[in-house]
Residue, then its C-alpha position, 0 to 999 in steps of 0.5 A: m311524477p315523483e321523485q324516485r330515488a337514484t338508489a335504493p337502500a341496502v337491509t341487513l339483519h344482525q344478530l337476528a332471532a325470532g320465536f314464539g313462547a319457547r319455540s325458537v324459529l330464526r336463530q341469530l341470521t346476520l344477513t345483508a340484501p345489498a342495496g337496490r337488488v333482488l335477495a332470494i331465500i329459498g329452504p324447505s317449509g318451515c324453516g322460518k322464511s316468511t318470519l324472517l320478512r315479518c321481522i324486518n317490517r315488524l308485523h312478526e312482534l304483533d302475533e301472540g306470543a312472538f318475540v325479537s332480538g337482534d336487530v334490523l338496519v334499513g341503510g344504516a339506521s334501525v328499524y327496531a330502535n326506540g322511538t320508532n315510528v312503527v306506521a312510517m317504518r312499515r309505508r317505507i318497508g313494504m308488503v307483498f303476501q302470497r295470496p292477492t289482498p286488495f281491498v275489497t269494497q274499493s276501486i282500482f284507484d282507491n286501491v292503489a290510492a289507498g296508503v298515499r291518502a293515509q300518509h299525505p291527506r291533503r294530496s292534490s288531485p291531479e297529484l294523487e291522479s299521477i301517482v296512482e298512474t305511474a304506481l300501477q306503471r310500474a306495476g305493469l298494469w296500467r295499459e290494461v286497467e287505465d279505463r276502469l280504474f272506478t272498478t272494482a277491483m276484485a274484477l281483475s284475474g288472480g295476476q292483475q290483483q297481485r300487481l294490484c298489490i304491488a302497485r298500491a305497496l310501492a305507490v308511498q316510494p317505499d326503499v323496501l319490497l318484501l314478498d312472500e310467495p308473490t306467484a304461488s297463487l298465479d299461472p304461467l302468464g302471471t308468474q312472468r309479468i311479475e318477473e319481470l317488473l320485479y327485474d325492473l324494480r332493480d335500483a330503485v327499491t331494495v327487493i326481498m323475496v322468500t320464495h320454493n321455486m328455485q327456478q324463478a331464484a335463480r333467473i331474476s335474483d342477484t343474491t340467495a340465502f338458503l336456510i335451514e332451521g331458523r339458521i343461514v347455511e349459504c349467502a352467495p349471488s344467485r348464479q355461483l349458488f344455483t351452479t356451484p353450492a360450497d355446502a353440500r346441505t345447499e346442493a342436496y336441497i337444488t337438486g332435490r334430494f331434501g325438503 
């Protein structure tokens, strides 16, 4: 079994601004995701939540016309520093999208092993098998697939495919896991299993999750940040934010009066 870190690093956004051409999406954000905890990002559609995630692992800059300024620190080290190996950095900062994205031509085993093989092409077969099993166990999927590891990943249900994508991200032992509406396309049972998984990942991984489901944010996150038009309105421990928000705009949003 691969060695796991005792505690994951904190993630800090410092004066982060981003957008496309002349259009600003994020406006001078400063925010910290506590080490080894779950930070939920909430806010109305179009407020910049997904752009925020994509800036953390430098996917945003791949879009035509995109710009980024400010910085993102993971454990105190800048991901935007000159000379950063972006490919290696993205292995440390895994990302799971709203819809499951398994590799359609590969087996369940090969989906999970893909990143490990790319990073460590000389891993022995026993080592690789151990890593895949551990990742699937951490994603709560091992018992459901252990007897069909070499069948197509596309035979899995939507919820299983999403947990497979999480296992694929976990296999390379990331420091940070970014989740963009990870349960939006899942049924209640699939959603529950993902939420249980995220709760169990505390300490080993710092999780930053975008969600429109405020009940979900309240259930599983330690801290919640509320965005409007690319700005942080309020960031507080989740229990505090959802029961006694400090800003009237936060209260209006979580009670459904706008957004």
